[in-house]
C-alpha positions, 0 to 999 in steps of 0.5 A: 494512504492507510496505516497498514505499512507501519503496523506491517513494520512494527510486526516486524520489529516484533519479529526481530526482537524475538529473533535476538531473543532466540539468539541470546537463549542460544547463548544461556544455553551454551553457558549451561554446558560449562558447568564442572560436571564430569560423568557420562550423563554430563557428556550427553547433557553437553550433546544435548545443549549444543543442539538446542543452540543450534535449534535457537539460531535456526529460529533466530534465522528463520524469525530475521528472515520474516522480519526482512519479509515483513519489511519488504511487503510494508514497502509493497503495500506503500507502493500499491497505496501510492499507484492506486492513489494516483490512477484515483487522481487520474480518474478524478482529474479525467471526470472534472475534465469531461465535466468542464467540457460539457458545461463549455458545450453547453454555454457554446450551444446557449450562445448559439441559440441565443445568436440564432434568436436574435437572427429571428428576431431581427428578420422578423422570422423570415430567415426560417420560413418553414422551421419554427424556433424551439423557444 
């Protein structure tokens, strides 16, 4: 298994931290509007602060959404890696089974050949008149 899921989670934590900072900035911006300033410019300033607060909050929301997507992606990466590991194990087990079956077949063939040699030797070669043994 790779360390990718944990790296993705670390990125999600960073992004979530940025979202928290954006929310804190929206509060700070709102606080700036409480100044004792009464002119027409002050009203425009407060309107702009309200717009900035909304922008910070939208940014924070988008960052939290991104953090959630990253966490979900980490889960998917883990799931895919586990599936690949399981498939690799199945292939390895299948290959081992094929090798074991081949070994048994060779062993069985050697046993049959050894038995055939004994029959040949015991009969003085008269069992197979027209065929010579391969050994």
